[in-house]
LUMDOLO-467964 format. One line per field, with one value per residue: residue number from 1; chain; x, z, y of N, C-alpha, C in turn; residue in three letters. Coordinates in Angstrom, 3 decimals, decimal comma, padded with zeros to 6 digits. Example, Ala and Ser with C-alpha at 12.3 -4.5 7.8 and 13.67 -1.06 7.14 Angstrom:
2
n (1	2)
chain (A	A)
n.u (013,190	012,850)
n.w (007,800	007,080)
n.v (-005,690	-002,250)
ca.u (012,300	013,670)
ca.w (007,800	007,140)
ca.v (-004,500	-001,060)
c.u (013,200	012,900)
c.w (007,800	007,870)
c.v (-003,300	000,030)
res (ALA	SER)
This chain:
141
n (1	2	3	4	5	6	7	8	9	10	11	12	13	14	15	16	17	18	19	20	21	22	23	24	25	26	27	28	29	30	31	32	33	34	35	36	37	38	39	40	41	42	43	44	45	46	47	48	49	50	51	52	53	54	55	56	57	58	59	60	61	62	63	64	65	66	67	68	69	70	71	72	73	74	75	76	77	78	79	80	81	82	83	84	85	86	87	88	89	90	91	92	93	94	95	96	97	98	99	100	101	102	103	104	105	106	107	108	109	110	111	112	113	114	115	116	117	118	119	120	121	122	123	124	125	126	127	128	129	130	131	132	133	134	135	136	137	138	139	140	141)
chain (A	A	A	A	A	A	A	A	A	A	A	A	A	A	A	A	A	A	A	A	A	A	A	A	A	A	A	A	A	A	A	A	A	A	A	A	A	A	A	A	A	A	A	A	A	A	A	A	A	A	A	A	A	A	A	A	A	A	A	A	A	A	A	A	A	A	A	A	A	A	A	A	A	A	A	A	A	A	A	A	A	A	A	A	A	A	A	A	A	A	A	A	A	A	A	A	A	A	A	A	A	A	A	A	A	A	A	A	A	A	A	A	A	A	A	A	A	A	A	A	A	A	A	A	A	A	A	A	A	A	A	A	A	A	A	A	A	A	A	A	A)
n.u (175,833	174,036	172,920	175,037	175,602	173,167	173,135	175,402	174,626	172,250	173,326	174,699	172,560	171,167	173,109	173,202	170,584	170,598	172,727	171,783	169,342	170,040	171,194	169,481	167,150	165,861	164,171	163,701	166,301	168,725	169,776	172,673	173,826	176,438	177,502	180,215	180,747	178,509	177,723	175,368	173,406	172,433	173,397	172,760	169,994	169,614	170,546	168,629	166,244	166,758	167,036	164,472	162,984	164,050	163,153	160,445	160,598	161,499	159,585	157,552	158,103	160,550	163,236	164,852	166,232	168,840	170,423	173,495	175,048	177,952	179,584	181,884	181,323	179,200	177,402	176,863	175,742	173,392	171,992	171,621	170,026	167,674	166,950	166,543	164,326	162,433	162,226	160,979	162,480	163,764	163,422	164,840	167,469	170,331	172,237	175,644	177,898	181,234	184,198	187,240	189,540	188,975	189,065	187,425	186,178	185,700	183,848	181,712	181,039	179,731	177,286	176,188	173,909	173,934	173,316	173,998	175,567	177,740	178,886	176,972	176,984	179,163	179,718	182,075	182,471	183,739	186,491	188,961	191,747	191,393	190,196	191,606	192,973	190,671	189,186	190,979	191,034	188,358	188,243	189,997	188,702)
n.w (-018,027	-016,594	-014,722	-012,939	-011,948	-010,653	-008,730	-007,075	-006,218	-004,826	-002,636	-001,408	-000,755	001,088	003,125	003,760	004,751	006,956	008,478	009,032	010,218	012,614	013,901	013,971	012,628	009,246	008,068	006,468	005,572	003,018	000,259	-001,416	-004,603	-006,903	-010,183	-012,274	-015,397	-017,564	-020,252	-022,401	-020,548	-019,753	-017,576	-015,383	-015,507	-014,872	-012,242	-011,089	-011,478	-009,957	-007,416	-007,045	-006,904	-004,542	-002,662	-002,711	-001,710	000,940	001,871	001,132	002,539	003,573	002,832	000,999	-002,242	-004,484	-007,622	-008,899	-011,777	-013,742	-016,487	-019,114	-021,602	-023,082	-025,136	-024,992	-022,455	-022,878	-024,510	-022,661	-020,747	-022,204	-022,487	-019,798	-019,271	-021,084	-019,986	-017,676	-015,379	-014,633	-012,268	-010,429	-011,121	-011,350	-013,554	-014,138	-015,511	-016,025	-015,757	-017,168	-016,033	-013,404	-010,033	-009,296	-006,805	-005,888	-007,762	-007,322	-004,650	-004,948	-005,872	-004,422	-001,710	001,242	003,662	003,416	004,196	002,746	-000,079	-000,915	-002,783	-005,401	-008,790	-011,055	-014,237	-016,306	-018,029	-018,034	-017,261	-015,392	-013,144	-010,696	-009,948	-009,635	-007,686	-005,534	-005,170	-004,400	-002,040	-000,403	000,034)
n.v (-103,392	-101,779	-103,528	-104,043	-101,502	-100,924	-102,978	-102,385	-099,857	-100,451	-101,832	-099,734	-098,067	-099,684	-099,782	-097,059	-096,651	-098,401	-097,296	-094,670	-095,215	-096,361	-094,209	-091,683	-092,213	-092,451	-090,718	-087,617	-087,566	-087,176	-088,967	-088,705	-088,796	-089,018	-088,739	-089,015	-087,978	-087,700	-088,148	-089,317	-089,654	-092,134	-093,797	-092,181	-092,287	-094,970	-094,910	-093,165	-094,603	-096,914	-095,779	-094,706	-097,062	-098,081	-096,231	-096,817	-099,402	-099,004	-097,323	-094,510	-092,127	-092,592	-091,798	-089,173	-088,438	-087,392	-086,916	-085,943	-085,108	-084,942	-083,301	-082,518	-081,590	-079,335	-079,817	-082,592	-082,598	-081,151	-082,949	-085,031	-083,716	-083,381	-086,057	-086,786	-085,211	-086,303	-088,864	-088,304	-087,732	-085,476	-084,043	-085,414	-085,381	-083,418	-081,538	-080,829	-078,694	-079,083	-077,305	-077,940	-076,902	-076,331	-077,555	-080,606	-081,034	-078,429	-077,498	-079,310	-078,705	-076,307	-077,091	-079,246	-079,955	-077,906	-079,119	-081,757	-084,911	-085,441	-087,347	-090,084	-092,098	-092,708	-092,634	-093,425	-092,596	-091,385	-089,862	-092,228	-091,810	-089,830	-090,866	-091,656	-089,155	-087,471	-088,849	-088,729	-085,956	-085,488	-087,012	-085,599	-083,258)
ca.u (176,329	173,015	172,755	176,111	175,383	172,030	173,507	176,266	173,823	171,353	174,135	174,953	171,294	170,933	174,049	172,730	169,389	171,011	173,553	170,957	168,274	170,636	171,480	168,284	166,111	166,213	163,240	164,313	167,682	168,840	170,825	173,332	174,478	177,198	178,039	181,200	180,682	177,106	177,601	173,989	172,512	171,929	173,719	171,983	168,641	169,685	170,639	167,336	165,276	167,097	166,728	163,005	162,546	164,464	162,237	159,221	160,918	161,607	158,443	157,623	158,668	161,755	164,342	164,828	167,494	169,099	171,589	174,246	175,866	178,874	180,046	182,720	180,798	177,858	176,540	176,407	174,883	172,088	171,335	171,213	168,908	166,489	166,599	165,974	162,990	161,579	162,048	160,320	163,421	164,517	163,339	165,758	168,838	170,894	173,407	176,696	178,943	182,523	185,305	188,381	190,595	188,543	189,048	186,099	185,603	185,210	182,632	180,639	180,624	178,800	176,010	175,641	173,204	174,748	172,997	174,316	176,695	178,728	178,420	176,631	177,332	179,922	179,923	183,120	182,128	184,267	187,794	189,663	192,948	191,013	189,571	192,385	193,109	189,395	188,859	191,856	190,548	187,115	188,536	190,706	187,823)
ca.w (-017,216	-015,667	-013,624	-011,967	-011,296	-009,739	-007,614	-006,162	-005,640	-003,824	-001,426	-000,769	-000,174	002,293	004,154	004,124	005,588	008,222	009,208	009,504	011,064	013,942	014,527	014,302	011,633	007,903	007,594	006,201	005,120	001,559	-000,317	-002,456	-005,596	-007,870	-011,330	-013,032	-016,795	-017,941	-021,651	-022,854	-019,399	-019,499	-016,218	-014,432	-015,512	-014,102	-010,835	-010,670	-011,433	-008,811	-006,196	-006,914	-006,428	-003,142	-001,864	-002,584	-000,846	002,333	002,206	000,435	003,374	004,210	002,579	-000,275	-002,961	-005,654	-008,408	-009,516	-012,815	-014,296	-017,861	-019,613	-022,893	-022,987	-026,133	-024,413	-021,318	-023,421	-024,926	-021,437	-020,157	-022,992	-022,151	-018,443	-019,399	-021,732	-019,065	-016,483	-014,270	-014,462	-010,877	-009,615	-011,641	-011,660	-014,420	-013,789	-016,522	-015,347	-016,489	-016,962	-015,250	-012,005	-009,280	-009,232	-005,473	-005,825	-008,580	-006,651	-003,442	-005,359	-006,274	-003,422	-000,634	002,420	004,787	003,130	004,918	001,741	-001,195	-000,477	-003,861	-006,456	-009,984	-011,941	-015,588	-017,178	-018,616	-017,148	-016,631	-014,340	-012,019	-009,469	-009,518	-009,174	-006,424	-004,500	-004,946	-003,622	-000,693	000,388	000,233)
ca.v (-102,296	-101,285	-104,494	-103,855	-100,202	-101,084	-103,846	-101,634	-098,777	-101,051	-102,079	-098,434	-097,606	-100,488	-099,310	-095,714	-096,815	-099,009	-096,330	-093,557	-095,739	-096,570	-092,908	-090,904	-092,470	-092,017	-089,687	-086,318	-087,711	-087,171	-089,802	-087,909	-089,640	-088,224	-089,461	-088,258	-088,382	-087,871	-088,554	-089,060	-089,730	-093,485	-094,257	-091,376	-092,843	-096,219	-094,508	-092,603	-095,693	-097,763	-095,033	-094,635	-098,380	-098,205	-095,413	-097,607	-100,550	-098,579	-096,470	-093,221	-091,072	-093,116	-090,885	-088,471	-088,623	-086,562	-087,318	-084,852	-085,725	-083,955	-083,503	-081,426	-081,156	-078,743	-080,473	-083,855	-082,275	-080,774	-084,194	-085,725	-082,973	-083,744	-087,443	-086,775	-084,628	-087,302	-089,988	-087,760	-087,873	-084,229	-083,578	-086,204	-085,293	-082,100	-081,627	-079,867	-078,528	-078,970	-076,677	-078,834	-076,257	-076,221	-078,822	-081,199	-080,826	-077,051	-077,437	-080,042	-077,981	-075,253	-077,679	-080,165	-079,243	-077,586	-079,995	-083,161	-085,499	-085,808	-088,165	-091,436	-093,030	-092,048	-093,455	-092,910	-093,032	-090,335	-090,186	-093,157	-091,250	-088,881	-091,573	-091,531	-087,761	-086,933	-089,506	-088,145	-084,592	-085,564	-087,522	-084,589	-082,080)
c.u (175,287	172,808	173,796	175,951	174,274	172,401	174,389	175,498	172,881	172,099	174,406	173,695	171,007	171,842	173,641	171,541	169,768	171,785	172,691	169,829	168,780	170,851	170,195	167,177	166,498	165,262	163,983	165,801	167,686	170,037	171,393	174,158	175,177	177,728	179,022	181,198	179,266	176,946	176,163	172,971	172,002	172,180	172,949	170,540	168,584	169,734	169,283	166,286	165,506	166,747	165,216	162,451	162,894	163,553	160,919	159,424	160,901	160,436	158,639	158,310	159,981	162,945	164,152	166,166	167,613	170,398	172,200	175,181	176,683	179,291	180,880	182,213	179,381	176,897	175,992	175,460	173,483	171,303	170,796	170,017	167,612	166,012	165,983	164,542	162,018	161,261	161,338	161,171	164,144	164,456	164,321	167,221	169,209	172,148	174,380	177,726	180,251	183,527	186,561	189,478	190,235	188,636	187,608	185,426	185,026	183,908	181,474	180,138	179,627	177,394	175,382	174,962	174,108	174,523	173,324	175,516	177,806	178,072	178,178	176,964	178,005	180,138	180,952	182,870	182,594	185,619	188,620	190,937	192,637	190,422	190,335	192,571	191,798	188,978	189,693	191,422	189,295	187,352	189,188	189,823	186,980)
c.w (-016,178	-014,482	-012,529	-011,225	-010,262	-008,513	-006,593	-005,479	-004,573	-002,528	-000,671	-000,100	001,109	003,435	004,654	005,079	006,949	009,088	009,810	010,409	012,482	014,667	014,930	013,272	010,271	007,357	007,486	005,857	003,602	001,140	-001,493	-003,343	-006,610	-008,951	-012,044	-014,461	-017,228	-019,284	-022,100	-021,735	-019,037	-018,053	-015,166	-014,374	-014,738	-012,612	-010,320	-010,535	-010,218	-007,499	-005,988	-006,407	-004,953	-002,226	-001,668	-001,642	000,625	002,779	001,633	001,239	004,023	004,053	001,216	-000,965	-004,075	-006,299	-009,034	-010,527	-013,526	-015,709	-018,274	-020,936	-022,742	-023,993	-025,591	-023,242	-021,788	-023,903	-023,696	-020,782	-020,888	-022,652	-020,756	-018,472	-020,001	-020,807	-017,772	-015,223	-013,957	-013,035	-009,962	-009,983	-011,913	-012,488	-014,080	-014,914	-015,801	-016,271	-016,166	-016,098	-013,758	-011,298	-009,150	-007,884	-005,331	-006,591	-007,870	-005,408	-003,764	-005,613	-005,238	-002,306	000,587	003,566	004,531	003,952	003,971	000,643	-000,688	-001,525	-004,968	-007,594	-010,872	-013,331	-016,601	-017,732	-017,631	-016,525	-015,478	-013,106	-010,714	-009,051	-008,986	-007,847	-005,286	-004,168	-004,075	-002,198	000,186	000,702	001,486)
c.v (-101,880	-102,221	-104,274	-102,541	-100,325	-101,906	-103,112	-100,507	-099,320	-101,346	-100,779	-097,889	-098,369	-100,036	-097,927	-095,809	-097,370	-098,009	-095,216	-094,008	-095,949	-095,248	-092,200	-091,060	-091,922	-090,962	-088,360	-086,390	-087,745	-088,010	-089,027	-088,830	-088,735	-089,149	-088,536	-088,793	-088,700	-088,566	-088,297	-089,251	-091,106	-093,931	-093,473	-091,856	-094,156	-095,897	-094,022	-093,699	-096,589	-097,066	-094,906	-095,966	-098,575	-097,397	-096,160	-098,795	-100,150	-097,707	-095,086	-092,125	-091,483	-092,175	-090,259	-088,728	-087,595	-087,022	-086,072	-085,501	-084,650	-084,324	-082,295	-080,871	-080,612	-079,385	-081,796	-083,615	-081,886	-081,992	-084,923	-085,035	-083,300	-085,152	-087,518	-086,242	-085,645	-088,480	-089,573	-087,952	-086,560	-083,685	-084,289	-086,012	-083,831	-082,293	-080,504	-079,853	-078,232	-078,303	-077,489	-078,216	-076,151	-077,566	-079,328	-080,936	-079,417	-076,908	-078,129	-079,319	-076,874	-075,799	-078,605	-079,384	-079,042	-078,566	-081,464	-083,606	-085,927	-086,629	-089,584	-092,488	-092,237	-093,032	-092,769	-093,465	-091,986	-090,784	-091,025	-092,582	-090,284	-089,561	-091,324	-090,070	-087,166	-087,551	-088,938	-086,730	-084,611	-086,045	-086,462	-083,382	-082,215)
res (LYS	SER	ARG	PHE	ILE	SER	LYS	PHE	LEU	GLU	ARG	SER	ILE	ASP	ALA	PHE	VAL	GLU	ARG	ASN	ASP	ARG	ARG	ASP	GLY	ILE	ALA	ASN	LYS	LYS	PHE	VAL	CYS	VAL	GLU	LEU	GLY	THR	TYR	CYS	GLY	TYR	SER	ALA	LEU	VAL	LEU	ALA	SER	THR	LEU	ARG	GLN	ALA	VAL	LEU	LYS	TYR	GLY	LYS	ASP	ALA	PHE	ASP	PHE	HIS	ILE	TYR	THR	THR	GLU	VAL	SER	SER	LYS	LEU	LEU	ASN	VAL	ALA	ILE	SER	ILE	PHE	ARG	LEU	ALA	LYS	MET	LYS	ASN	TYR	VAL	SER	THR	ILE	LEU	VAL	GLN	GLU	CYS	ASP	PRO	LEU	SER	THR	THR	LEU	LYS	LYS	HIS	LEU	PRO	ASP	ASP	SER	ASP	GLY	ILE	ASP	PHE	LEU	LEU	LEU	ASP	HIS	ALA	LYS	PRO	MET	TYR	LEU	PRO	ASP	LEU	MET	ASP	LEU	GLU	SER	ALA)
């Protein structure tokens, strides 16, 4: 699983760098990564590790990144927070407890930075029946 996540993320990072480099450079740009479905945090760690390697590849000051990961279970979110802390990745990952009754786009808007150009990479790793409804909600926002 981690190999595939990393490979798709690397492609997105390359496209992000190319797109922003053509416009006005990538310095001071933030790569926004969103994961739906934290569970214990494994995928978020893969995302953080891949993004840290990309920053080294393009240069320390090339771009910044942050990962926002969502979960409906506060117990699972607490486990993930502990894992992020142990892995020394807590500065790169923000956890978001999602209330099932709230639209996902509304919840994310409260947490994503105001100056972002949107989501640069989205990982759907939550309840499969929610993939399409959540994607449609995010696209319409």
